[in-house]
LOBAKOL-501806 format. One record per residue (C-alpha): residue in three letters; y, x, z. Coordinates in steps of 0.001 Angstrom, whole numbers, padded with zeros to 6 digits, always signed. Last residue first. Layout:
BEGIN
AlaYXZ;...
This chain:
BEGIN
Ala+134846+107371+129231;Ile+138450+106669+130242;Val+137599+103126+131342;Leu+134601+104392+133336;Ala+136728+107077+134959;Glu+139249+104405+135986;Tyr+136432+102411+137556;Pro+135167+105505+139360;Ser+138610+105871+140981;Pro+139198+109476+141933;Pro+137566+110574+145155;Thr+139416+110691+148466;Val+138197+113601+150533;Asp+138672+113483+154285;Phe+139323+116726+156124;Val+137412+119021+158465;Thr+138662+122482+159410;His+136072+124425+161397;Gly+136575+125254+165063;Asp+133094+124454+166382;Ala+134372+121120+167706;Ala+135589+120301+164188;Leu+132128+120936+162761;Ala+130455+118819+165433;Ala+132976+115987+164976;Ala+132515+115998+161200;Ala+128724+115951+161547;Thr+128854+113057+164005;Gln+131278+111123+161779;Leu+129061+111648+158738;Ala+126003+110535+160718;Arg+127880+107434+161936;Ala+128817+106527+158358;Cys+125180+106992+157352;Ala+123967+104725+160172;Pro+126627+102111+159417;Thr+125495+101977+155802;Pro+127704+103756+153318;Asp+130188+101776+151239;Val+129302+101267+147597;Val+132066+101380+144993;Asp+134934+102928+146927;Asp+133134+106317+146825;Thr+132899+106346+150602;Arg+133113+108817+153496;Met+133789+111833+151323;Ile+133929+114708+153769;Gly+135729+117930+152940;Val+134769+121057+154845;Arg+136947+124141+155394;Leu+134756+126727+157047;Lys+135645+129280+159678;Arg+134695+132868+159234;Asp+133423+135192+161920;Ala+131969+137638+159439;Ser+128457+139005+159862;Ser+126682+136218+158000;Phe+129193+136175+155163;Glu+129170+139870+154378;Lys+125435+140224+155013;Glu+124599+137460+152535;Val+126996+138904+149975;Asp+125346+142325+150257;Asp+121878+140799+150060;Arg+122604+139227+146684;Trp+119780+136979+145533;Ala+119515+137178+141748;Leu+121173+134702+139403;Pro+119351+134199+136137;His+120488+130637+135405;Val+117689+128077+135333;Ser+117432+125937+132163;His+114996+128374+130516;Asp+112339+127692+133133;Tyr+109585+130223+133706;Arg+111421+133561+133858;Trp+114487+131751+135205;Pro+112428+130963+138322;Lys+112883+134517+139649;Met+110554+134223+142677;Gln+113349+135928+144649;Ile+115433+132787+144136;Phe+112884+130592+145922;Ser+112389+132948+148836;Arg+116152+133390+149336;Thr+116728+129642+149196;Phe+113893+128869+151614;Tyr+114932+131525+154142;Gln+118617+130502+153981;Leu+117711+126847+154471;Asp+115532+127694+157452;Ala+118290+129905+158914;Leu+120788+127064+158483;Thr+118539+124874+160577;Arg+116355+121786+160167;Ala+116215+121946+156387;Met+116639+119501+153579;
């Protein structure tokens, strides 16, 4: 978790630049791409964010539900598109499995 997007970007870039795939075979060798970072940080793009408020198995606590609502409201106020995501039935997935 990070306090700001810049903190998350700094951590992710630092971690990837350490090239962890040299030490752990399960990590994909994916280098940090400065050109992609610049493209997305300079563009005035709006996000499309899906929020899954429950998985229909365990409902979130009131505090978590409030945090999701606060995040959704902040994103929508900033002009991003926010929509609810309805997951497939986990019980049906269990039957299929």
